[in-house]
ZAPA-690262 format. One record per atom (N, C-alpha, C): residue number from 1; residue in one letter; x, y, z. Coordinates in steps of 0.02 Angstrom, whole numbers, padded with zeros to 5 digits, always signed. Layout:
SITE    n  res       x       y       z
SITE  NUM    A       X       Y       Z
...
This chain:
SITE    n  res       x       y       z
SITE    1    X  -02804  +06406  +08146
SITE    1    X  -02789  +06460  +08099
SITE    1    X  -02782  +06525  +08139
SITE    2    X  -02726  +06558  +08130
SITE    2    X  -02716  +06624  +08160
SITE    2    X  -02739  +06675  +08108
SITE    3    X  -02782  +06722  +08129
SITE    3    X  -02813  +06769  +08082
SITE    3    X  -02794  +06840  +08097
SITE    4    X  -02793  +06881  +08044
SITE    4    X  -02777  +06952  +08052
SITE    4    X  -02823  +06992  +08006
SITE    5    X  -02853  +07043  +08034
SITE    5    X  -02893  +07090  +07994
SITE    5    X  -02846  +07138  +07959
SITE    6    X  -02854  +07144  +07894
SITE    6    X  -02811  +07189  +07855
SITE    6    X  -02844  +07258  +07848
SITE    7    X  -02803  +07308  +07839
SITE    7    X  -02829  +07375  +07827
SITE    7    X  -02856  +07380  +07756
SITE    8    X  -02890  +07435  +07742
SITE    8    X  -02918  +07446  +07676
SITE    8    X  -02863  +07443  +07623
SITE    9    X  -02878  +07410  +07567
SITE    9    X  -02829  +07405  +07513
SITE    9    X  -02864  +07399  +07446
SITE   10    X  -02828  +07410  +07392
SITE   10    X  -02857  +07411  +07325
SITE   10    X  -02876  +07341  +07300
SITE   11    X  -02849  +07289  +07331
SITE   11    X  -02864  +07220  +07310
SITE   11    X  -02926  +07192  +07344
SITE   12    X  -02954  +07228  +07391
SITE   12    X  -03013  +07206  +07429
SITE   12    X  -02999  +07143  +07470
SITE   13    X  -02937  +07135  +07493
SITE   13    X  -02920  +07080  +07538
SITE   13    X  -02936  +07103  +07609
SITE   14    X  -02976  +07065  +07644
SITE   14    X  -02998  +07086  +07711
SITE   14    X  -02962  +07051  +07768
SITE   15    X  -02942  +06988  +07757
SITE   15    X  -02911  +06950  +07810
SITE   15    X  -02853  +06908  +07783
SITE   16    X  -02808  +06893  +07828
SITE   16    X  -02749  +06853  +07813
SITE   16    X  -02745  +06799  +07866
SITE   17    X  -02724  +06739  +07847
SITE   17    X  -02719  +06685  +07896
SITE   17    X  -02658  +06641  +07883
SITE   18    X  -02633  +06612  +07938
SITE   18    X  -02579  +06562  +07933
SITE   18    X  -02595  +06506  +07983
SITE   19    X  -02561  +06450  +07975
SITE   19    X  -02568  +06394  +08022
SITE   19    X  -02504  +06391  +08064
SITE   20    X  -02504  +06425  +08122
SITE   20    X  -02442  +06432  +08161
SITE   20    X  -02420  +06368  +08196
SITE   21    X  -02462  +06317  +08198
SITE   21    X  -02445  +06255  +08233
SITE   21    X  -02405  +06207  +08189
SITE   22    X  -02392  +06226  +08127
SITE   22    X  -02356  +06182  +08081
SITE   22    X  -02288  +06214  +08065
SITE   23    X  -02237  +06172  +08049
SITE   23    X  -02171  +06200  +08032
SITE   23    X  -02171  +06239  +07966
SITE   24    X  -02217  +06222  +07921
SITE   24    X  -02224  +06259  +07857
SITE   24    X  -02299  +06272  +07846
SITE   25    X  -02314  +06328  +07815
SITE   25    X  -02384  +06346  +07804
SITE   25    X  -02392  +06387  +07741
SITE   26    X  -02449  +06382  +07712
SITE   26    X  -02469  +06428  +07659
SITE   26    X  -02496  +06490  +07694
SITE   27    X  -02501  +06545  +07656
SITE   27    X  -02534  +06605  +07682
SITE   27    X  -02602  +06608  +07649
SITE   28    X  -02653  +06617  +07689
SITE   28    X  -02722  +06617  +07665
SITE   28    X  -02750  +06688  +07665
SITE   29    X  -02790  +06703  +07615
SITE   29    X  -02821  +06769  +07609
SITE   29    X  -02896  +06762  +07599
SITE   30    X  -02933  +06808  +07629
SITE   30    X  -03004  +06814  +07616
SITE   30    X  -03014  +06882  +07584
SITE   31    X  -03049  +06882  +07528
SITE   31    X  -03064  +06944  +07493
SITE   31    X  -03138  +06951  +07481
SITE   32    X  -03157  +07008  +07456
SITE   32    X  -03227  +07021  +07438
SITE   32    X  -03227  +07046  +07366
SITE   33    X  -03268  +07013  +07325
SITE   33    X  -03273  +07031  +07254
SITE   33    X  -03296  +07103  +07246
SITE   34    X  -03263  +07141  +07204
SITE   34    X  -03283  +07210  +07191
SITE   34    X  -03347  +07212  +07151
SITE   35    X  -03361  +07161  +07112
SITE   35    X  -03421  +07159  +07069
SITE   35    X  -03483  +07134  +07106
SITE   36    X  -03475  +07078  +07142
SITE   36    X  -03534  +07046  +07172
SITE   36    X  -03538  +07053  +07248
SITE   37    X  -03482  +07069  +07280
SITE   37    X  -03481  +07074  +07353
SITE   37    X  -03475  +07006  +07387
SITE   38    X  -03465  +06953  +07348
SITE   38    X  -03459  +06886  +07376
SITE   38    X  -03389  +06875  +07406
SITE   39    X  -03387  +06831  +07456
SITE   39    X  -03323  +06812  +07485
SITE   39    X  -03282  +06773  +07434
SITE   40    X  -03217  +06782  +07437
SITE   40    X  -03171  +06745  +07394
SITE   40    X  -03113  +06721  +07438
SITE   41    X  -03094  +06658  +07429
SITE   41    X  -03043  +06627  +07471
SITE   41    X  -02983  +06607  +07428
SITE   42    X  -02924  +06626  +07450
SITE   42    X  -02862  +06613  +07413
SITE   42    X  -02809  +06585  +07460
SITE   43    X  -02759  +06552  +07430
SITE   43    X  -02701  +06529  +07467
SITE   43    X  -02639  +06537  +07424
SITE   44    X  -02583  +06545  +07457
SITE   44    X  -02520  +06550  +07420
SITE   44    X  -02503  +06483  +07390
SITE   45    X  -02474  +06484  +07331
SITE   45    X  -02448  +06422  +07301
SITE   45    X  -02384  +06403  +07338
SITE   46    X  -02346  +06453  +07353
SITE   46    X  -02283  +06443  +07390
SITE   46    X  -02298  +06423  +07463
SITE   47    X  -02259  +06378  +07489
SITE   47    X  -02264  +06359  +07560
SITE   47    X  -02207  +06394  +07597
SITE   48    X  -02224  +06428  +07651
SITE   48    X  -02176  +06468  +07689
SITE   48    X  -02156  +06432  +07753
SITE   49    X  -02095  +06444  +07776
SITE   49    X  -02076  +06420  +07842
SITE   49    X  -02118  +06457  +07894
SITE   50    X  -02125  +06428  +07951
SITE   50    X  -02164  +06459  +08005
SITE   50    X  -02137  +06529  +08021
SITE   51    X  -02071  +06535  +08024
SITE   51    X  -02040  +06599  +08040
SITE   51    X  -02055  +06652  +07988
SITE   52    X  -02047  +06635  +07924
SITE   52    X  -02060  +06683  +07871
SITE   52    X  -02134  +06702  +07868
SITE   53    X  -02177  +06652  +07873
SITE   53    X  -02249  +06665  +07871
SITE   53    X  -02271  +06710  +07930
SITE   54    X  -02242  +06697  +07988
SITE   54    X  -02259  +06737  +08047
SITE   54    X  -02237  +06810  +08037
SITE   55    X  -02178  +06820  +08008
SITE   55    X  -02154  +06888  +07995
SITE   55    X  -02200  +06925  +07946
SITE   56    X  -02219  +06892  +07892
SITE   56    X  -02264  +06923  +07843
SITE   56    X  -02333  +06936  +07875
SITE   57    X  -02356  +06888  +07913
SITE   57    X  -02421  +06894  +07946
SITE   57    X  -02421  +06954  +07995
SITE   58    X  -02370  +06958  +08036
SITE   58    X  -02366  +07012  +08086
SITE   58    X  -02366  +07080  +08053
SITE   59    X  -02333  +07085  +07995
SITE   59    X  -02329  +07149  +07959
SITE   59    X  -02390  +07161  +07916
SITE   60    X  -02434  +07111  +07910
SITE   60    X  -02492  +07118  +07866
SITE   60    X  -02472  +07120  +07792
SITE   61    X  -02416  +07090  +07777
SITE   61    X  -02388  +07092  +07709
SITE   61    X  -02420  +07038  +07665
SITE   62    X  -02483  +07050  +07645
SITE   62    X  -02520  +07001  +07605
SITE   62    X  -02495  +06999  +07533
SITE   63    X  -02460  +07050  +07511
SITE   63    X  -02438  +07053  +07440
SITE   63    X  -02387  +06999  +07422
SITE   64    X  -02355  +06969  +07471
SITE   64    X  -02308  +06914  +07456
SITE   64    X  -02344  +06855  +07424
SITE   65    X  -02408  +06848  +07439
SITE   65    X  -02448  +06794  +07409
SITE   65    X  -02455  +06806  +07334
SITE   66    X  -02465  +06868  +07314
SITE   66    X  -02470  +06884  +07242
SITE   66    X  -02403  +06871  +07208
SITE   67    X  -02348  +06889  +07240
SITE   67    X  -02281  +06882  +07210
SITE   67    X  -02263  +06808  +07199
SITE   68    X  -02281  +06766  +07246
SITE   68    X  -02265  +06695  +07241
SITE   68    X  -02317  +06653  +07205
SITE   69    X  -02372  +06684  +07186
SITE   69    X  -02426  +06649  +07154
SITE   69    X  -02480  +06629  +07204
SITE   70    X  -02541  +06629  +07180
SITE   70    X  -02597  +06610  +07224
SITE   70    X  -02649  +06572  +07184
SITE   71    X  -02692  +06538  +07221
SITE   71    X  -02746  +06500  +07190
SITE   71    X  -02807  +06502  +07235
SITE   72    X  -02864  +06484  +07207
SITE   72    X  -02924  +06479  +07248
SITE   72    X  -02912  +06426  +07301
SITE   73    X  -02937  +06438  +07360
SITE   73    X  -02924  +06393  +07416
SITE   73    X  -02986  +06352  +07434
SITE   74    X  -02974  +06290  +07452
SITE   74    X  -03028  +06248  +07479
SITE   74    X  -03035  +06258  +07554
SITE   75    X  -02985  +06291  +07584
SITE   75    X  -02988  +06308  +07655
SITE   75    X  -03028  +06374  +07659
SITE   76    X  -03090  +06369  +07681
SITE   76    X  -03135  +06427  +07681
SITE   76    X  -03169  +06434  +07748
SITE   77    X  -03205  +06489  +07755
SITE   77    X  -03245  +06504  +07814
SITE   77    X  -03206  +06502  +07879
SITE   78    X  -03144  +06526  +07877
SITE   78    X  -03103  +06528  +07937
SITE   78    X  -03106  +06596  +07972
SITE   79    X  -03144  +06642  +07943
SITE   79    X  -03153  +06708  +07975
SITE   79    X  -03217  +06706  +08015
């Protein structure tokens, strides 16, 4: 998992991750609950090509996950 620390944002997303060794990957997000402070793990419903995912990852563009839909992720503790 390739990881990136995100800057401060209103969604409380702290990290973004992709799997660069695969031809297609979901984009993974780690957030922190505003109410409880607990970690929250999400993944994109949409599967991105390696090239597209890498571009979004490099730019820190985590909002594409919201646009394409997201769900709770079973892939956790990667930070």
